[in-house]
C-alpha positions, 0 to 999 in steps of 0.5 A: 500500500502506498503512503497516500493510501496509508494516509487515506486509510488512517483518515477513514479509520479515524472518521469511522471511529468518531461521531461526525461523518459526511453522508453520500448525498454530498455534492462537493460544493465546498461549503463545509470545507470552508467552515471546517478546514482541517476537519473536513477535506476533499477526498475523491471528489467529495467532502469527508471528515478527515479528522474528528474534532478536538475541543469545543472550538472544533465542535463549533466548526463542525456544527457550522458546517452541518447547518450550512451544508445544502444537502445536510450531509454533515452529520453525527452518528447519534443523529443530533446536531445541536440547534443551539450551536447554529451560529448563523448569521455568522459575523465576519466583521462589523458590517458583513455576516455570512448567512449559512444555511445554503440551498440545494436550489442554488447549488450551495451558494453563499449568501451575505447580509450587509449592514448599512450605517443607518442600521438597515441591511442588504441581503446579497444572494439568498440562503434556503428559505425558512420563516425562522431563518428570515426572522433571525436574519432581520433581527439585526435590522430591516432588510431593504434590498435583496441583491442577486448576483446572477440567475443561478442564485435567484431561487429564493429571491422573491420569497425573501424580498416579499417576506422582508418587504424589500426590493429585489434586484437583478440584471436584465441579462438574467431577468428571466430567472427573476421576471418579477424583480423590482429593480432591473440593472441594465447595460455594463456601466456601474450603478450606485444602487444605495449610498456606498453600494455600487453594482458592476455588471460583469457578463461572463459567468452568465449574461447578467452576472453582477458584482456588488462593491460596498464602501470600497471594502467588500466585493460580493462577486457571485460566481465571477471569481473567488478565492481558491485554497488550491492555488492561493489566489483569486480565480475564475471558474473557467470550467463552469462558465455558462455564457462566455469566458471571452466575455468574462475576460472583456468584463474584467479588463473593462472593470478591474481598474474601477474596483477597490476592495479588501474583502472578497465574498463570493457565491462559490469558493472561499472568502478572503481578506487582504489589503486593498492594494494587494487585492488590486494587484491580484485582480489585475493579474487575474484579468491578464490570466483570463485573457489567455483562457479559451472556451471549454466544456462545462466540467464541475470536477475541474473547479480548483477549490 
C-alpha cells in the first residue's frame, strides 16, 4: 500500500471511529470545507471528515458546517446536531455576516447580509428559505434590498424580498430567472444602487452576472471569481462558465481598474481578506490570466477549490 493510501486509510479509520461523518448525498460544493478546514477535506471528489474534532472550538466548526451544508450531509452518528450551536448569521466583521444555511436550489451558494450605517441591511444572494431563518436574519435590522448576483442564485429571491418587504434586484441579462424583480440593472456601466453600494455588471459567468462593491471594502462577486485554497489566489471558474469566458475576460479588463476592495465574498469558493492594494494587484493579474483562457466544456470536477 502506498503512503497516500496509508494516509487515506488512517483518515477513514479515524472518521469511522468518531461521531461526525459526511453522508453520500454530498455534492462537493465546498461549503463545509470552508467552515471546517482541517476537519473536513476533499477526498475523491467529495467532502469527508478527515479528522474528528478536538475541543469545543472544533465542535463549533463542525456544527457550522452541518447547518450550512445544502444537502445536510454533515452529520453525527447519534443523529443530533445541536440547534443551539447554529451560529448563523455568522459575523465576519462589523458590517458583513455570512448567512449559512445554503440551498440545494442554488447549488450551495453563499449568501451575505450587509449592514448599512443607518442600521438597515442588504441581503446579497439568498440562503434556503425558512420563516425562522428570515426572522433571525432581520433581527439585526430591516432588510431593504435583496441583491442577486446572477440567475443561478435567484431561487429564493422573491420569497425573501416579499417576506422582508424589500426590493429585489437583478440584471436584465438574467431577468428571466427573476421576471418579477423590482429593480432591473441594465447595460455594463456601474450603478450606485444605495449610498456606498455600487453594482458592476460583469457578463461572463452568465449574461447578467453582477458584482456588488460596498464602501470600497467588500466585493460580493457571485460566481465571477473567488478565492481558491488550491492555488492561493483569486480565480475564475473557467470550467463552469455558462455564457462566455471571452466575455468574462472583456468584463474584467473593462472593470478591474474601477474596483477597490479588501474583502472578497463570493457565491462559490472561499472568502478572503487582504489589503486593498494587494487585492488590486491580484485582480489585475487575474484579468491578464483570463485573457489567455479559451472556451471549454462545462466540467464541475475541474473547479480548483
